[in-house]
C-alpha positions as CSV (number, residue, x, y, z in Angstrom):
1,M,101.1,148.3,66.9
2,H,104.2,147.1,68.9
3,G,103.2,149.4,71.7
4,L,100.1,147.4,72.3
5,R,102.0,144.1,72.9
6,P,103.2,145.3,76.3
7,A,99.7,146.4,77.2
8,L,98.3,143.0,76.2
9,V,100.9,141.2,78.2
10,F,100.2,143.4,81.2
11,L,96.5,142.8,80.8
12,L,96.9,139.0,80.7
13,A,99.5,139.1,83.6
14,I,97.0,141.1,85.8
15,G,94.3,138.6,85.0
16,A,96.6,135.7,85.9
17,A,97.8,137.3,89.1
18,A,94.3,138.2,90.2
19,S,93.0,134.6,89.7
20,P,93.1,132.2,92.6
21,L,95.8,129.7,92.6
22,R,93.5,126.8,93.0
23,A,92.8,124.2,90.3
24,Q,89.5,124.7,88.6
25,D,87.9,122.4,86.0
26,P,87.6,124.3,82.7
27,R,84.2,122.8,82.2
28,D,83.1,125.1,85.0
29,D,84.4,128.2,83.2
30,R,81.6,130.5,82.3
31,W,82.2,133.5,80.2
32,Q,80.5,136.8,79.4
33,I,81.1,138.8,76.2
34,A,80.4,142.5,76.3
35,L,79.9,143.9,72.8
36,E,80.9,147.4,71.9
37,T,77.2,148.2,71.4
38,G,76.5,147.6,75.1
39,E,74.9,144.2,74.6
40,Y,76.0,141.2,76.5
41,I,76.2,137.5,75.7
42,W,75.9,135.7,79.0
43,D,76.7,132.3,80.5
44,I,78.7,130.8,77.7
45,R,81.7,128.5,77.2
46,L,84.4,129.5,74.7
47,V,85.0,126.9,72.0
48,R,87.5,128.2,69.4
49,L,88.6,131.1,67.2
50,T,87.6,130.5,63.6
51,G,88.8,133.2,61.2
52,D,87.9,136.5,63.0
53,S,85.0,134.9,64.9
54,L,85.0,133.7,68.5
55,V,82.8,130.6,68.6
56,F,81.0,129.9,71.9
57,R,78.6,127.4,73.3
58,R,75.5,128.2,75.4
59,A,73.4,125.4,76.8
60,D,72.7,123.3,73.7
61,S,73.4,125.9,71.0
62,V,76.5,127.3,69.4
63,G,77.1,130.9,68.3
64,A,79.8,133.1,67.1
65,V,80.7,136.8,67.4
66,S,83.2,138.8,65.4
67,V,86.3,139.7,67.4
68,R,85.9,143.3,66.0
69,R,82.6,143.6,68.0
70,I,84.0,142.4,71.4
71,G,84.5,145.2,74.0
72,E,85.3,142.9,76.9
73,L,85.6,139.2,77.7
74,R,85.0,138.2,81.3
75,L,85.7,134.8,83.0
76,I,83.1,134.4,85.7
77,R,84.8,132.4,88.5
78,K,82.8,130.2,90.8
79,T,83.1,131.6,94.3
80,E,82.9,129.6,97.4
81,F,81.8,131.4,100.5
82,R,81.8,129.7,103.9
83,V,80.2,131.3,106.9
84,G,82.7,132.0,109.6
85,T,85.8,132.2,107.4
86,D,87.9,135.3,106.9
87,G,87.1,135.5,103.2
88,G,86.1,139.1,103.0
89,G,82.3,138.4,103.0
90,A,79.8,137.6,100.3
91,L,79.7,141.1,98.8
92,P,83.0,140.8,96.8
93,A,81.8,137.4,95.4
94,L,78.5,139.0,94.3
95,M,80.5,141.9,92.7
96,G,82.7,139.6,90.6
97,A,85.9,140.1,92.6
98,D,87.2,136.8,91.4
99,D,86.5,137.4,87.7
100,E,89.2,137.7,85.1
101,I,88.4,140.7,82.8
102,Y,90.0,141.3,79.4
103,S,89.3,144.7,77.9
104,F,89.6,144.8,74.1
105,A,88.8,148.5,73.9
106,P,92.4,149.7,73.6
107,L,93.4,146.9,71.1
108,D,93.5,147.1,67.3
109,Y,92.2,144.2,65.2
110,A,95.4,142.2,65.1
111,A,95.9,142.6,68.9
112,R,92.4,141.4,69.5
113,I,93.0,138.2,67.5
114,R,96.2,137.6,69.5
115,A,94.4,138.3,72.8
116,V,91.7,135.7,72.0
117,Q,94.4,133.2,71.0
118,Q,96.2,133.8,74.3
119,I,93.0,133.5,76.3
120,L,92.1,130.2,74.6
121,L,95.7,129.0,75.4
122,A,95.3,130.0,79.1
123,H,91.8,128.6,79.3
124,P,91.6,125.7,76.9
125,P,88.1,124.6,76.2
126,K,87.0,121.1,77.1
127,P,85.1,119.1,74.5
């Protein structure tokens, strides 16, 4: 169990290092949850962790999913592309090159709960 802590810290550090250093309004944060069954929950905003469930908001509804079922959380970053700049082109933006990806697959239950807590601290939801 203690061996997973360095892996989680590494995972979060990689996500932070890969993210752009520009300020972004958390209300613009859109998330995607990949369930271990292969299903996806798209275009959501994270709300809170209640017990072992991650509560999310989508449009005008609220849902929840058990942390045990989450295979991956992905923060979908807004990408700005300007023609004529040396930004690497539109293809990386379309492929999610700016996304932060948190894989829950190697984590046990306790580490998954801690990971969600740390993600919510790093990306606090707006009311």
